[in-house]
N, C-alpha and C positions, 0 to 999 in steps of 0.2 A: 503495500499501498507507499503510496507518497502522499507526502500530507504538505505542501510547501518544499521546502528544502529537505527533507526529513524523511528516508524511506526506511522503512518495515519490512521484514523477510514472515512468511509464511511456515506458523511452525503448530505445532499438535499442540491441547491442547489435555494437559494431567490431571488439573486441579478442578475440586468441586463448588461449591459455593459455603461457605463457612458459618459455622451455625453458628444460631445468633445473629446473621445475620436479617438487611430487613429486608436483602433480594431474593431470599430461600421462598418466603410466601407468601409474594408478591407472583416468582412465578410460578408456584406450585395453584394458586388459587388459579390466572390467567388459564394451566395446564387442562383441568381439573371440573372449570364450569361447565364445561358442553357435559358434564355425564347425565347433569340428572336431564339432559333431552333425552339421549342414550336410553336408558330408562321410567322411560316412560310410564309405562305399566306398573311401574315401586315402585314405594315411596321413599326415600333416598332424605339424607340429615346430613351434610356437612362443617367440621365446625373444626376448625384445627389441623390439624394434620389426620384427624379420627373421619368415618365414615360409616354412619348406624343407612344400614339393606334393610326392608323390609316390608309386607304386602296382607295384605291382609283381603280375606275368603268366605264367606256362609256355612264351606264344609272342612276340613279336615284335608278329604283326599283332594279338593278344589285349593288348597291352600298349600300339602306337599308339591304340589303343581306346581304352579305356580311362585312360588318360590323356587326350584331347582331353576326353571326357566328364566331368573328371574342372576339367581345368579351363575346359570354362564353366562348371557350373556353380560353378565361386571367378568368375571374371570380373561373370554374373549376379549373387554375395553383392555381390562387389566393385560395382560398379553402380547396386544397391539400394541400397545405406552407405554413398555418392559420396569408397567411398574410389577412390585413384591407386597405380597398379598399377603399378610401377619392377623391368625383369627386368633381372640384371646378369648 
């Protein structure tokens, strides 16, 4: 890149955003914000770096099927976006 009389060389980025930086929450939120549209058939609550996925149904069988579908879509989204899922 050339900026006036200064020239820089392309190089690989080998570090991440430091913990405690204001940049990480902003990047995270812009990255994950559209997941609500992708998982529109289920409910989702986003708070900081925690995500709660929920569904409602009139019967246990329907509830189970809706949850499996929602989790499958969520896992596909996470895999596509290189997110690590931690279950607690």
